[in-house]
C-alpha positions as CSV (number, residue, x, y, z in Angstrom):
1,M,136.7,98.1,90.8
2,K,133.1,96.9,91.3
3,K,134.0,96.2,94.9
4,Y,135.2,99.7,95.3
5,Y,132.0,101.2,94.0
6,A,130.1,98.9,96.3
7,F,132.4,100.2,99.3
8,I,131.6,103.7,98.3
9,S,127.8,103.2,98.2
10,V,127.8,101.5,101.7
11,L,129.6,104.8,103.1
12,L,126.9,106.9,101.3
13,I,123.9,105.1,102.6
14,L,125.3,103.5,105.8
15,T,123.5,106.1,108.3
16,A,120.4,106.3,106.2
17,A,119.9,102.6,106.3
18,A,119.2,102.9,110.1
19,F,116.3,104.8,109.5
20,A,115.0,103.8,106.0
21,D,111.6,102.3,105.3
22,V,113.4,99.8,102.9
23,S,114.9,96.5,104.4
24,V,116.8,93.8,102.7
25,K,117.4,90.1,103.7
26,K,119.9,88.0,101.8
27,L,118.5,84.6,101.0
28,A,120.4,81.2,100.8
29,D,120.0,81.0,97.1
30,G,121.9,84.5,96.4
31,Q,118.7,86.3,96.0
32,V,117.7,89.2,98.1
33,E,114.5,89.9,99.7
34,V,113.5,93.6,99.7
35,T,110.7,95.0,101.8
36,F,109.3,98.2,101.0
37,F,107.1,100.0,103.9
38,Y,104.8,103.1,103.5
39,G,103.7,104.3,106.9
40,N,100.2,105.6,106.3
41,P,97.5,103.1,107.4
42,R,94.7,105.5,106.5
43,A,95.6,105.4,102.8
44,L,93.0,103.4,100.7
45,E,95.2,101.9,98.2
46,V,99.1,102.1,97.8
47,V,101.2,100.6,95.1
48,V,105.1,100.7,94.5
49,A,106.0,102.0,91.0
50,G,109.6,102.0,89.8
51,D,112.0,101.1,86.8
52,F,111.5,97.5,87.9
53,T,107.6,97.6,87.3
54,D,107.9,99.8,84.1
55,W,106.5,102.4,86.5
56,Q,102.6,102.8,86.8
57,N,102.2,100.3,83.9
58,G,103.0,97.4,86.2
59,A,102.9,99.0,89.6
60,L,102.7,96.4,92.4
61,P,100.1,96.6,95.1
62,M,101.2,96.7,98.8
63,T,99.5,94.9,101.5
64,K,97.9,96.8,104.4
65,S,98.6,96.3,108.0
66,D,97.9,98.2,111.4
67,K,100.9,100.5,110.9
68,G,100.7,100.9,107.1
69,W,101.6,99.2,103.9
70,T,104.1,96.6,103.0
71,L,105.5,95.0,99.8
72,V,108.1,92.3,99.6
73,K,110.0,91.5,96.5
74,T,112.8,89.2,95.7
75,V,115.5,90.4,93.4
76,P,118.8,89.1,92.2
77,A,122.1,90.5,94.0
78,G,123.5,93.6,92.2
79,T,120.1,95.1,91.6
80,V,119.7,98.8,91.9
81,M,115.9,100.2,91.9
82,K,114.4,103.5,91.5
83,Y,110.9,104.0,92.9
84,K,108.0,105.9,94.3
85,F,104.7,105.2,96.1
86,I,101.4,106.0,94.5
87,S,99.0,106.4,97.4
88,D,95.4,106.9,96.4
89,G,96.4,108.0,93.0
90,N,99.0,110.4,94.4
91,W,102.6,110.0,93.5
92,T,104.4,110.2,96.8
93,A,108.3,110.3,97.2
94,D,109.6,107.9,100.1
95,I,111.1,110.5,102.6
96,K,112.9,107.7,104.4
97,A,114.3,106.1,101.3
98,P,117.8,104.8,101.9
99,D,118.9,107.0,99.1
100,T,117.3,109.4,96.4
101,V,118.1,110.4,93.0
102,D,116.4,113.4,91.0
103,D,113.5,112.2,88.8
104,G,114.2,114.9,86.3
105,F,110.8,116.6,87.2
106,G,111.9,118.6,90.1
107,G,111.1,115.7,92.6
108,K,113.0,112.6,94.0
109,N,112.9,108.9,93.4
110,G,113.9,106.6,96.0
111,L,117.0,104.6,95.4
112,V,117.6,101.0,96.5
113,D,121.1,99.7,95.8
114,V,120.7,96.1,97.0
115,D,124.1,95.2,97.5
116,A,125.1,98.3,99.4
117,L,122.1,97.9,101.7
118,V,123.0,94.3,102.5
119,A,126.4,95.5,103.4
120,A,125.2,98.2,105.4
121,T,122.8,96.1,107.4
122,S,125.7,93.5,108.2
123,T,127.7,96.4,109.5
124,S,127.7,97.5,113.2
125,I,127.3,101.0,113.4
126,D,126.7,103.5,116.5
127,V,125.1,106.6,114.9
128,G,125.0,108.1,118.3
129,S,122.7,111.1,119.3
130,T,124.0,113.6,116.7
131,T,123.0,114.1,113.1
132,P,125.5,112.8,110.7
133,A,127.3,115.5,108.7
134,K,126.1,115.9,105.2
135,K,128.5,114.8,102.4
136,A,129.0,115.4,98.7
137,N,127.2,112.9,96.9
138,L,126.9,113.0,92.9
139,K,125.2,110.3,90.9
140,F,125.4,109.8,87.3
141,Q,122.4,108.8,85.4
142,T,121.4,108.3,81.8
143,W,118.3,107.6,79.7
144,S,119.5,106.5,76.4
145,M,118.1,104.5,73.4
146,L,119.7,103.2,70.4
147,G,117.6,101.8,67.6
148,Y,117.0,100.8,64.1
149,Q,113.8,100.4,62.1
150,S,112.7,99.7,58.6
151,K,109.2,100.4,57.6
152,W,106.9,99.3,54.7
153,N,103.7,100.3,53.1
154,L,100.9,97.7,53.2
155,G,98.3,99.8,51.1
156,K,96.4,98.4,48.1
157,D,98.5,100.1,45.5
158,D,101.8,100.5,47.5
159,K,103.6,97.8,49.2
160,S,107.2,99.4,48.9
161,M,109.7,100.4,51.6
162,E,108.9,103.6,53.1
163,S,111.9,104.5,55.3
164,S,114.8,103.2,57.3
165,G,117.1,104.6,59.9
166,L,119.3,104.5,62.9
167,N,118.2,106.5,65.8
168,L,120.0,107.6,69.1
169,K,118.7,109.4,71.8
170,S,120.8,110.0,75.0
171,Y,120.5,112.2,78.0
172,L,123.4,112.4,80.4
173,K,122.4,113.6,84.1
174,V,124.4,114.3,87.2
175,S,122.5,115.1,90.3
176,G,123.2,115.0,94.1
177,D,125.1,117.5,96.3
178,I,128.2,118.9,94.6
179,L,129.2,120.2,98.0
180,P,127.5,119.4,101.5
181,G,124.2,121.1,101.3
182,M,124.6,122.4,97.8
183,P,122.1,120.2,95.4
184,A,122.6,120.3,91.7
185,Y,120.9,118.7,88.7
186,I,122.5,118.8,85.4
187,E,121.1,117.3,82.1
188,I,123.0,117.2,78.8
189,A,120.9,116.4,75.5
190,L,123.7,114.5,73.8
191,A,121.5,113.0,71.0
192,E,118.2,113.5,69.8
193,Q,117.9,111.6,66.4
194,D,114.5,109.9,66.3
195,T,112.8,110.0,62.9
196,F,114.2,106.7,61.7
197,E,114.5,108.2,58.2
198,N,118.3,109.0,58.0
199,L,119.2,105.9,56.0
200,Y,116.5,105.8,53.5
201,K,113.1,107.7,53.0
202,K,111.1,107.1,49.8
203,G,111.4,110.1,47.3
204,T,113.8,111.9,49.6
205,T,117.0,110.0,50.6
206,E,118.6,107.1,48.6
207,W,120.4,104.3,50.4
208,S,123.6,105.2,49.1
209,D,123.5,108.8,50.3
210,G,122.1,107.4,53.6
211,W,124.8,105.0,54.4
212,K,127.5,107.4,53.2
213,N,126.2,110.2,55.5
214,L,125.8,107.8,58.5
215,L,129.4,106.2,58.2
216,V,131.3,109.5,57.4
217,D,129.5,111.4,60.2
218,T,129.5,108.6,62.9
219,V,133.2,108.9,62.6
220,C,134.0,112.4,61.9
221,D,131.1,114.4,63.5
222,P,129.0,112.2,65.7
223,M,127.3,114.5,68.2
224,Y,126.2,116.9,65.4
225,Y,124.8,114.1,63.4
226,Y,122.9,112.4,66.1
227,G,121.6,115.6,67.4
228,G,118.6,115.1,65.1
229,Q,116.3,117.9,64.0
230,S,117.3,120.4,66.8
231,S,119.0,123.4,65.7
232,A,120.9,123.5,68.8
233,K,121.9,119.9,68.3
234,T,123.8,118.9,71.6
235,Y,122.7,121.2,74.3
236,L,122.3,121.9,77.9
237,G,118.8,120.7,78.8
238,H,118.2,121.1,82.5
239,L,120.5,122.9,85.0
240,K,119.3,123.5,88.6
241,L,121.6,124.4,91.6
242,G,120.7,125.1,95.0
243,L,121.7,125.7,98.6
244,D,120.2,123.9,101.6
245,T,120.6,125.6,105.0
246,D,118.9,125.3,108.5
247,Y,116.8,128.3,107.6
248,V,115.8,128.2,103.8
249,N,116.5,126.0,101.1
250,F,117.2,127.6,97.7
251,V,116.9,126.2,94.2
252,T,117.2,128.0,90.9
253,G,116.8,126.5,87.5
254,Y,117.2,127.4,83.7
255,K,115.9,126.5,80.3
256,Y,114.3,123.0,80.2
257,A,114.6,122.6,84.1
258,K,111.3,121.6,85.6
259,L,109.8,123.7,88.4
260,P,109.6,122.0,91.8
261,P,106.3,120.4,91.6
262,H,103.5,121.1,94.2
263,T,100.2,119.3,95.2
264,N,97.4,121.4,96.7
265,V,95.1,118.5,98.0
266,N,93.1,117.5,94.9
267,W,95.2,119.3,92.4
268,D,98.8,119.4,91.1
269,T,99.1,123.2,91.0
270,I,102.6,123.3,89.9
271,D,103.0,120.8,87.0
272,K,106.0,118.3,87.2
273,E,106.1,118.8,83.4
274,W,106.4,122.7,83.5
275,E,109.6,123.9,82.0
276,A,111.6,127.0,83.2
277,G,111.8,128.0,79.5
278,Y,113.3,126.9,76.2
279,N,114.9,128.6,73.2
280,S,117.9,129.6,75.7
281,V,115.7,131.6,77.8
282,G,113.5,131.4,80.8
283,G,114.4,130.5,84.6
284,F,113.1,130.6,88.2
285,S,114.4,131.0,91.8
286,Q,112.5,129.2,94.6
287,F,113.0,130.0,98.3
288,D,111.7,127.4,100.7
289,F,111.3,128.6,104.2
290,G,109.9,125.4,105.8
291,P,113.3,124.8,107.7
292,L,112.8,127.9,109.4
293,F,109.2,127.8,110.3
294,N,109.6,124.3,111.5
295,K,112.5,125.2,113.8
296,M,110.2,127.7,115.3
297,L,107.3,125.2,115.7
298,A,109.3,122.2,116.8
299,D,107.4,119.9,119.3
300,S,104.2,121.8,118.7
301,G,102.6,119.1,116.5
302,V,102.2,121.5,113.7
303,T,104.4,121.3,110.3
304,V,104.7,124.3,108.1
305,D,106.1,125.0,104.7
306,V,106.3,128.6,103.1
307,V,107.7,128.9,99.5
308,A,108.1,132.0,97.2
309,A,109.3,131.6,93.7
310,P,109.8,134.7,91.3
311,N,110.3,133.5,87.9
312,R,110.4,134.1,84.1
313,S,108.4,130.9,83.4
314,A,104.7,132.2,83.5
315,D,104.1,131.2,79.7
316,R,106.4,128.0,79.9
317,A,108.4,129.4,76.9
318,G,110.6,131.6,79.4
319,S,109.4,135.1,78.1
320,Q,106.8,136.1,80.7
321,Y,107.6,137.3,84.3
322,G,105.7,135.4,87.0
323,F,105.5,134.4,90.6
324,Y,104.0,131.5,92.5
325,G,104.1,131.0,96.3
326,Y,102.3,128.9,98.8
327,A,102.0,128.3,102.4
328,N,100.6,125.3,104.2
329,A,100.2,123.7,107.6
330,K,99.6,120.3,108.9
331,F,98.2,119.7,112.4
332,N,97.9,116.2,114.1
333,T,95.8,116.0,117.1
334,G,95.6,112.3,118.0
335,S,93.8,110.2,115.3
336,L,92.7,113.5,113.7
337,G,94.7,115.3,111.0
338,H,94.1,118.6,109.3
339,Y,95.9,120.2,106.4
340,I,95.5,123.7,104.7
341,D,97.2,125.1,101.7
342,F,96.8,128.6,100.0
343,Q,98.8,129.2,96.8
344,Y,99.0,132.5,94.7
345,N,100.1,132.4,91.0
346,G,100.8,135.8,89.1
347,A,101.5,136.6,85.4
348,Y,103.1,139.7,84.7
349,G,105.0,141.6,81.7
350,T,107.6,140.4,79.4
351,T,110.3,143.0,79.9
352,Y,112.3,143.6,83.1
353,N,111.4,147.3,83.2
354,K,107.6,147.0,82.6
355,I,107.3,143.7,84.8
356,F,104.4,145.0,87.0
357,D,102.8,147.5,84.3
358,N,100.3,144.7,83.1
359,I,99.4,141.9,85.7
360,M,97.7,139.6,83.3
361,E,96.6,136.8,85.6
362,D,96.2,136.1,89.3
363,D,95.3,132.7,90.8
364,F,94.2,132.1,94.1
365,I,94.1,128.5,95.1
366,I,92.9,127.2,98.7
367,G,92.9,123.5,99.5
368,Y,91.8,121.5,102.9
369,Q,92.2,118.0,103.9
370,G,90.8,116.8,107.1
371,N,91.1,113.0,108.4
372,Y,88.2,112.2,110.6
373,G,88.8,108.5,111.6
374,P,87.9,106.5,108.5
375,V,86.3,109.5,106.7
376,T,88.7,112.0,104.8
377,V,87.4,115.1,103.5
378,K,89.2,117.1,100.6
379,A,88.4,120.4,99.1
380,N,89.7,123.0,96.7
381,G,88.7,126.3,95.2
382,L,90.3,128.5,92.6
383,L,89.7,132.1,91.7
384,N,91.1,133.6,88.4
385,V,91.4,137.3,87.9
386,Y,92.5,138.6,84.5
387,G,94.0,141.7,82.9
388,S,94.4,143.0,79.5
389,Y,97.2,144.9,77.7
390,D,97.2,148.7,77.3
391,N,98.0,149.6,73.7
392,G,98.7,153.1,74.3
393,D,96.0,154.4,72.2
394,G,93.1,154.1,74.2
395,T,92.3,150.5,73.3
396,R,93.2,147.1,75.2
397,T,94.1,143.7,74.1
398,T,92.7,140.7,75.9
399,Y,94.9,138.1,77.3
400,A,95.3,134.4,76.5
401,P,96.6,132.2,79.2
402,A,99.7,130.2,78.3
403,S,99.3,126.3,77.9
404,S,95.5,126.4,78.5
405,D,92.4,125.6,76.6
406,V,90.6,128.8,77.4
407,G,91.8,130.9,74.6
408,M,91.3,134.6,75.0
409,V,89.7,135.8,78.3
410,D,87.4,138.7,78.9
411,D,88.9,140.7,81.9
412,A,85.5,142.6,82.3
413,D,83.5,139.3,82.8
414,K,82.0,139.8,86.2
415,V,80.1,136.4,86.2
416,F,81.9,135.0,89.4
417,A,81.3,131.2,88.2
418,D,83.0,131.9,84.9
419,N,86.3,132.6,86.7
420,T,86.1,129.8,89.4
421,A,86.6,126.2,89.9
422,S,86.2,123.9,92.7
423,N,86.4,120.4,93.9
424,I,85.2,118.6,97.0
425,N,85.0,115.0,97.9
426,V,84.4,112.8,101.0
427,T,86.0,109.4,101.3
428,Y,85.0,106.5,103.7
429,G,87.5,103.6,103.9
430,S,87.4,100.4,105.7
431,D,88.9,96.8,105.0
432,S,85.7,96.0,103.3
433,L,84.2,99.1,101.8
434,N,85.9,102.2,100.1
435,A,83.5,105.0,99.0
436,T,84.1,108.5,97.6
437,V,81.4,111.0,96.6
438,G,82.4,114.4,95.0
439,Y,81.3,117.5,93.3
440,R,83.4,119.6,90.9
441,T,83.0,122.8,88.7
442,R,84.9,124.7,86.2
443,G,83.9,127.9,84.8
444,Y,83.9,129.2,81.3
445,Q,87.3,130.9,81.5
446,S,88.8,129.2,84.6
447,N,92.5,128.4,84.3
448,M,95.4,127.1,86.4
449,M,98.8,128.6,85.6
450,Y,102.0,126.4,85.6
451,V,99.9,123.4,84.7
452,E,100.2,122.0,81.2
453,Q,97.4,121.6,78.6
454,G,98.1,120.0,75.3
455,S,101.9,120.2,75.4
456,D,103.6,117.0,74.9
457,H,100.2,115.3,74.6
458,H,99.4,116.2,78.2
459,Y,96.1,117.6,79.2
460,H,96.7,118.1,83.0
461,I,94.3,120.9,83.5
462,T,91.2,119.2,81.9
463,D,92.4,115.9,83.8
464,Q,92.0,117.8,87.0
465,L,89.2,120.7,86.4
466,G,87.3,119.1,83.8
467,Y,86.3,120.7,80.4
468,R,85.0,124.4,80.5
469,N,81.7,125.4,81.7
470,L,80.9,122.1,83.2
471,Q,79.9,120.7,86.6
472,R,80.0,117.3,87.6
473,I,78.6,115.0,90.5
474,W,80.5,111.8,90.8
475,A,81.2,108.7,93.0
476,D,83.5,105.8,93.1
477,V,82.5,102.9,95.4
478,N,84.0,99.5,95.8
479,G,83.7,96.7,98.2
480,K,85.7,93.7,98.9
481,F,84.0,90.2,99.4
482,N,86.8,87.8,100.2
483,A,88.8,87.4,96.9
484,V,86.6,89.7,94.9
485,T,86.3,93.5,94.7
486,L,83.4,95.0,92.9
487,G,83.2,98.6,92.2
488,V,81.4,101.4,90.2
489,N,82.6,104.9,89.2
490,P,79.6,106.8,88.0
491,Y,79.2,110.6,87.3
492,L,76.7,113.0,86.0
493,E,78.1,116.0,84.1
494,M,76.0,119.1,83.1
495,S,76.4,122.8,81.9
496,L,77.5,125.3,84.7
497,N,76.4,128.5,83.0
498,K,73.7,127.9,80.5
499,D,74.4,131.5,79.0
500,K,77.9,130.2,77.7
501,A,79.1,127.3,75.4
502,H,78.7,123.8,77.0
503,Y,82.1,122.0,76.3
504,S,82.3,118.3,76.3
505,G,85.7,117.6,74.9
506,K,89.1,119.3,73.9
507,T,87.3,121.4,71.0
508,T,83.6,120.1,70.8
509,T,80.7,121.5,72.3
510,Y,77.0,120.2,73.0
511,N,74.5,121.5,70.7
512,D,71.9,121.8,73.5
513,K,72.7,123.7,76.5
514,D,70.6,121.5,78.8
515,T,72.4,118.2,77.6
516,M,73.6,116.0,80.3
517,L,76.1,113.2,80.2
518,V,75.6,110.1,82.3
519,Y,78.7,108.0,82.6
520,G,79.4,104.8,84.4
521,K,82.4,102.6,84.8
522,P,81.8,99.3,86.6
523,Y,85.0,97.4,87.4
524,F,86.2,94.3,89.4
525,T,89.0,92.5,90.6
526,V,89.5,88.8,91.5
527,D,92.5,87.7,93.7
528,I,92.7,84.1,92.5
529,A,95.3,83.5,95.3
530,K,92.6,83.7,97.9
531,L,90.6,81.0,96.0
532,S,93.2,78.4,94.9
533,G,96.5,79.4,96.0
534,L,97.4,80.4,92.4
535,A,99.2,83.6,92.5
536,A,97.1,85.5,89.9
537,T,94.6,88.1,89.4
538,I,91.8,89.0,87.1
539,D,90.5,92.4,86.7
540,G,88.4,94.3,84.2
541,Y,86.2,97.3,83.5
542,T,83.7,99.0,81.0
543,K,82.9,102.4,80.1
544,L,79.3,103.4,79.4
545,Q,78.1,106.8,78.3
546,Y,74.5,108.5,77.6
547,V,73.5,111.9,76.6
548,T,70.0,112.9,77.4
549,K,69.3,115.2,74.4
550,D,69.2,113.3,70.9
551,V,70.7,116.3,69.2
552,D,74.0,115.5,70.8
553,T,73.9,111.7,69.8
554,Y,77.1,109.8,69.4
555,Y,77.8,108.9,65.5
556,R,79.6,105.6,64.8
557,G,79.8,105.6,61.0
558,S,76.4,106.4,59.6
559,K,74.5,105.4,62.8
560,D,73.7,107.6,65.8
561,S,72.7,106.7,69.2
562,Q,72.5,108.6,72.7
563,F,73.9,105.6,74.1
564,L,77.8,104.5,73.7
565,F,79.5,101.4,74.8
566,A,82.9,103.4,74.8
567,E,85.5,101.0,76.2
568,A,86.2,97.8,78.0
569,G,89.2,96.1,79.3
570,L,90.1,92.7,80.8
571,K,93.6,91.7,82.4
572,Y,94.8,88.5,83.7
573,D,98.1,88.5,85.5
574,Q,100.0,85.6,87.0
575,K,103.1,85.3,89.0
576,I,105.0,81.8,88.5
577,N,107.9,80.6,90.5
578,G,109.1,78.2,87.9
579,D,112.5,77.1,86.7
580,I,111.9,78.8,83.3
581,I,108.8,81.2,83.2
582,K,108.3,83.8,85.8
583,G,105.0,85.1,85.0
584,I,102.4,86.0,82.3
585,T,100.0,89.0,81.5
586,V,97.4,88.9,78.9
587,M,95.2,92.1,78.3
588,Y,92.1,92.4,76.1
589,G,91.0,95.8,75.2
590,F,87.8,97.1,73.3
591,D,88.0,100.7,72.0
592,N,84.9,102.6,70.4
593,D,86.3,106.0,70.7
594,N,86.8,106.4,66.9
595,T,83.8,107.3,64.6
596,D,84.8,105.1,61.7
597,Y,86.3,101.9,63.2
598,L,86.2,100.0,66.7
599,F,89.4,98.2,67.7
600,N,89.7,95.0,69.5
601,T,93.2,94.1,70.9
602,V,94.8,91.2,72.8
603,L,98.3,91.9,74.1
604,A,100.3,89.1,75.9
605,S,103.6,89.3,77.7
606,A,105.7,86.5,79.4
607,D,108.6,86.9,81.7
608,F,111.3,84.2,81.9
609,V,114.7,83.4,83.7
610,Y,117.7,85.4,82.7
611,D,115.6,88.7,82.4
612,I,114.0,87.5,79.2
613,G,110.7,88.9,78.2
614,L,108.3,88.0,75.1
615,Q,105.4,89.9,73.7
616,A,102.8,89.0,71.3
617,G,99.4,90.1,70.2
618,F,96.8,91.1,67.6
619,G,94.2,93.6,66.9
620,I,90.9,93.5,64.7
621,R,89.8,96.7,63.2
622,S,86.1,96.7,62.4
623,A,84.3,99.2,60.2
624,N,81.3,101.0,61.3
625,A,78.2,101.2,59.4
626,G,78.7,103.0,56.1
627,V,82.5,103.2,56.4
628,D,84.7,101.3,54.0
629,T,86.3,98.2,55.4
630,P,90.1,98.9,56.3
631,V,92.8,97.9,54.0
632,N,94.2,95.7,56.7
633,P,91.5,94.8,59.4
634,V,93.8,92.4,61.2
635,G,97.1,93.6,62.8
636,F,99.7,91.7,64.8
637,F,103.0,92.1,66.5
638,V,105.7,90.2,68.3
639,G,108.7,91.2,70.4
640,A,111.3,90.0,72.7
641,K,113.8,91.8,75.2
642,K,116.4,90.9,77.5
643,K,118.5,92.7,80.1
644,L,122.3,92.5,79.2
645,S,124.9,92.1,81.8
646,I,127.4,94.1,79.6
647,M,127.7,97.7,78.7
648,Y,125.9,99.1,81.8
649,K,123.3,96.6,81.7
650,P,121.0,97.7,78.9
651,T,117.8,96.1,77.6
652,F,118.0,94.5,74.3
653,Y,114.8,94.5,72.1
654,I,113.6,93.2,68.8
655,Q,110.1,93.8,67.4
656,Y,108.0,93.1,64.4
657,M,104.8,95.0,63.8
658,Y,102.0,94.4,61.0
659,A,99.2,96.9,60.6
660,M,99.3,97.9,64.3
661,D,101.8,99.4,66.8
662,P,101.4,98.8,70.5
663,Y,104.8,100.4,71.9
664,N,105.8,103.6,73.0
665,A,107.5,106.1,70.7
666,F,111.2,105.8,70.5
667,G,112.6,107.9,73.3
668,D,109.8,107.2,75.7
669,G,110.7,103.7,76.4
670,P,110.2,101.7,73.4
671,T,109.9,98.2,75.1
672,A,106.6,99.2,76.9
673,Y,103.0,99.1,75.6
674,H,101.4,102.6,75.2
675,L,98.0,102.1,76.9
676,D,95.0,104.0,78.3
677,G,93.5,101.6,80.7
678,Y,93.9,98.2,78.6
679,T,93.3,99.9,75.3
680,L,96.1,101.2,73.0
681,H,96.4,105.1,73.7
682,E,96.4,107.7,70.9
683,R,100.0,109.0,70.3
684,D,101.5,112.1,68.9
685,S,103.7,110.9,65.8
686,D,105.3,113.4,63.7
687,N,103.2,116.1,65.2
688,V,99.9,114.5,64.0
689,T,97.4,113.1,66.7
690,C,96.6,109.5,65.9
691,D,95.4,106.2,67.3
692,A,98.5,103.8,68.0
693,V,96.6,101.1,66.2
694,E,95.1,103.1,63.4
695,D,98.6,104.7,62.9
696,Y,100.0,101.5,61.5
697,A,96.8,100.4,59.5
698,E,99.0,100.6,56.5
699,N,102.3,100.0,57.7
700,A,104.7,97.1,58.8
701,A,108.0,97.7,60.5
702,V,110.9,95.8,62.1
703,R,112.8,97.3,65.2
704,I,115.9,96.3,67.0
705,G,117.6,98.4,69.6
706,L,119.2,98.9,73.2
707,Q,117.7,100.9,76.0
708,W,119.6,102.2,79.0
709,D,117.8,103.4,82.3
710,L,120.6,104.1,85.0
């Protein structure tokens, strides 16, 4: 059976292998050498991120050459890898990948089936001069976790067990072409039990009831039981269907299906997290006329894409009609290149018969990128035009953009800057020096539709535009000196319109309209391999902040200061070609973002043969002046994981946490650290925003489970 699947895989990728930017070479020891190539020598930094690197958490840097960027990785035979490139901070799909698979966010991951590629490269083929006929090609995927956890209290007065449970999360996915030229993506949420409280919860569920419920319903009604807290239990999560022709590519989606993402130079203007709708409503249609225009402009050196997408997804919930459309063109003339992109978004009515009675929001977004030898210029501009509801009695109701931080907007606000945003930056790149300088602004009620803000702990609007009513001058400069790279990322942030509130965070404002924030992030990397031959790197950073007005000082406990040493991180990473150990990583993080406590954490990981990984670390929680000493100032954890060769190759893991929890939440990949830089990132747990370290200040837990990522 295994040989049969391998044979089918060879047929599916045989022709693609002749053009792919991924090549393979079978080694004498049975291993396979896989070479990734990214053909953009103008990029300043490119890494490969995939399921074999824990995606961006362990992304592998590529090596630059005259023609592009290369990465060589040795893997065992039988390996299947999903991947994307990250070029200068932007996620980029490999358009020449030997095969692709839907990433669940409207885009594509490259897919490398090592055995199939080895077979394909050893097969003599004659592709001729004609384009191979398209074939139906469906792939099955799953993202599933099965886990057990028991949790104890560590408080002064209560050290009893708090909860215990068995969780199952499972998403079954089918993607590809159901017929030639007819792409589809179907995802079923099979199980979403993730509370770890179904066996025992103090004061609510006794052990006898929990076990009885588990045993009976696992046998009699498993899908409903493991459906978790959702009223829909098992449900159709994503459904996308399409049709690709020589003139237009069409795709339609429903409910939790993600809109096809779009990047307009500096900004992701259609968020990969934006859903068509939920609660069994919402949908979109997208018509991509790129094939038609590029046929018309063949051999002209100009590449054009034109997209129109009417939808009922303007509020992400699926109850407001909307539209997005964009047109872009890329011009290449010798060593110079120019790209321009114009996008329009609209938010309309909530009923089909009054869809255009009230136009609530119009976004006009323009972007330009120009490559002038070693210099790249990027620029974006955004204009919002708002409307309001006619109540029918001579009054009007103002509009609040969905998934935004601006709240109610005043359509009578005629201050141009209040409804605009911009970002312009210029980059110079060479082998020894990379330098970017930029300027960005965001008005008091500037917003970007189809981009998340606050949902699922994502803040993509403020990540891109900044907080409201602010302007920022910034730079990022780094130089390479043999084995050492030194860099600094400073910025100066100040009010844009001093007649309006001056925002500095998600909900806070500055007390003085003239307050300026001075920020600096020095960082470094040392490539030890260039100094001693040891395959290791050390890198680190610090984040420093200063406010110019003493009325806006930072409070840490009972003390205040205009200066804040906010964060620091240090990482040592070494690859070892040993018979037993293959690599070690140690990270130190200093986090002073909490007003009551500061945290020092050390996280260590080691990779061994047979796909075994060990993790351990500790954290020290220190009280700031005037704050009570924490109940458990010291926390620690240990964990182990191993990829099994049975049951579709899951990763088995076992973990113990005491007064700290460094891992992702169950369902998000529970074997990976939850990091912001090299510090533990805040996490949304039971709908409460908390710090991953502080969350477990008075708890301990043991976990054991299996994770599938196919």
